[in-house]
N, C-alpha and C positions, 0 to 999 in steps of 0.2 A: 505493500500499501504507500501511499504517496500523500503527501501536501494534506488538506482535512482528513482522508483516511486514515495517514498515521499519528496526527495529535487524537482522534476519538479512538482508536485502538489503544493508545497509551493511557488517556485517560479510562478507560475499561479495564485495563491491564489492572492499574495503579489504584482503582475506585478511588480515583480523585474528581473533585468537581471543578469546573472550570474558573481559574482566577486571573485579576487582570494583571497588566502590570501596572508596579508598584512604581515608577518611575512617573515623574509629574510629563506633559508634552507643553514644557515651558510656553512655544512659540505660540501654542494654540493657547493657552492659560492667559495668555498678554494679549491676543488678541481677541478675545472674548470679554477680559474687561476692558479694553479701551471702547467697546462695541459699546459695553453696557452703561459706560461713562457717558457716552454719546449719546443714548438713546433717550427717547419724551415718548415711547411709545406703552405704555402700561401690560400689553400683551407678549411684546416682542422683550421690554424687559425681567418679567415671569421665565421666559424659552431660554432668555439667557443667563437667570441665575440660575435655569435647571443645569442649563448645559455645561455650566461653570460647577456646580456641584458634582455630578457626575463626572466632569473630568478630573476633581479634585479626590474623589471619594478615597480611591487605593492608598495614596501616600498622604492624605490632612483629612481623616473623618471629621474632625470635630468642624474643620473649617467648612465641608460640605453641608453636616447640619446646621450650622448659622446659614447657610447661603439657602438652605432648600425650605427652611424657616422663612426667610423673606420672601422666596419665594410664592408660597404660600400665604403668608400675609396679603399679600397683594392681589394673589389670584380669585382668593375667597374677597375681596373686595368688589372684582370687577367680574365674578362668575365667570372665572377663565376654567372651563370642568378639566380638561387635558393637562392644566397648568398645574390643578392641583393634584390629579394623579400622579401626574410626575415628579411633586416637591415631596410626596408619601413615599412613591418608588425609590429617589434618590437617601430619603432618608435610612430607609430601610437598608438600602445598598452599605452606606455608611457603619450602620449597626453591626450589619451581615460580615463587613471587612474586620470589625473588631469582635464577633464570635460574642457579640449579646445579643442571644437568638430570642431571646423573647421580645424585647424593644423590634428586633428584626422582622418578627413573626407577625407582629402587631401591624408596623407601618406598612407592610406589603398587604396585608389584611386592608390596610385604609385604601392602599392604591389599588386593591383588587377592586373593589369597589367602587371608586371613585371611575377607575377606567371603564366600567360595566356602567355607567350611568354616562359617561360620556361616549358610549358604544365606540370605542378604542379598542377592536378584539383584540391584536396585536398584544397591546400594553396590559389586554386582561391575563393574556396568557403568558405572557412573562412573569407578572404577579405571582398567578399561580406554580407557575413552576421553581420560582427561590420559596414559596414557601412550603413544595416538596422537597427542597433540597435541606430546606432547615427542621422538617420531619426528620428527614433520613438521616441526617447529621446529627440527631439529638436521641437518635433510636425510634424515634414512631415510623416502621418502615410499612403497616397497613395505610399510615393517613396521608404519607407521602406518596401510597401508590397513586392512593384516589386523586391527589392535586396533579401528579404526573399524566393521569391517565385524562382526565379535565381539561389541562394542557395543550394533551396530544390531540385531542379533537378538534382545538381551537387551531391548530395547528394546520391538524387536516382542512377545513373547513377552507381556511384563509391563504393555504396554500405554501405557506411558509416551510419549504421545504429543509433549511439549513436548522431554524430552530426546530420544526421536526426531529431531524437528528438528534439534536443535543439533548431532548425529551427522550429520544428512545434508549439510548446511552445511559439516563437517568433510569430509566425504568429497568433496562437489561441488570444496570447495579443489584435493586431490590433483588430482580427473578436471583441474581447469583447469588447473594447472601441468602434467601433464602434452600437454598441446595438447586433451585430450579435451573441447572445449567443447561439444556438443551432450550430452554425458551428464552435463556440467557444470550445465548449462541445467535438464535433466530434474529434477535432484536439485532445485536450486535451488524448481523451479516446486513439489514432491512438499513440499518445507518450508514454503516459502510459503502453499501452501494449507492445512496444519498449523496454522501458528501464525495465518491467520485464522479458522479454527475455533477455537482456545482460545482466543484473545482475550477 
């Protein structure tokens, strides 16, 4: 396997979940800060605050949480539903990075509800996937499988092939831990086939 396929296979064999690069993209961060400082449009400000929060969450979770809170306050003020959802998601990512799983779970639940209200299926599926990741990391495999299954259904409905391959890997990990080796292998094979197709 090459490219995405190898990456997915490594994830499976190591029973690991995807991690973001901890090194910040200083050029992108500077650009976002500059545009944010010049912006006079509230919706754009919310989007930029959330973009900046997500960019910082691997290297500076505390700054991410602060920026997400600012975005959330403004998004609520202007009733920007997607902005609200993304603020909760950013907060969840920062807590997740710090292994603060209870706080992360609550934030991803709020994000999931907000994405659903906004009609954002892609965002909803990602929030569900992260809820599953937390359940998996904290030993609740059955609940994790429920979240992963719901996320996978949305990925299939929205034809998100890359997202589908990632969720299949997560589900395969659950089956592997449960001793369902053949089912895990089947899902790994399906995920790798997708990865080879889209790489």
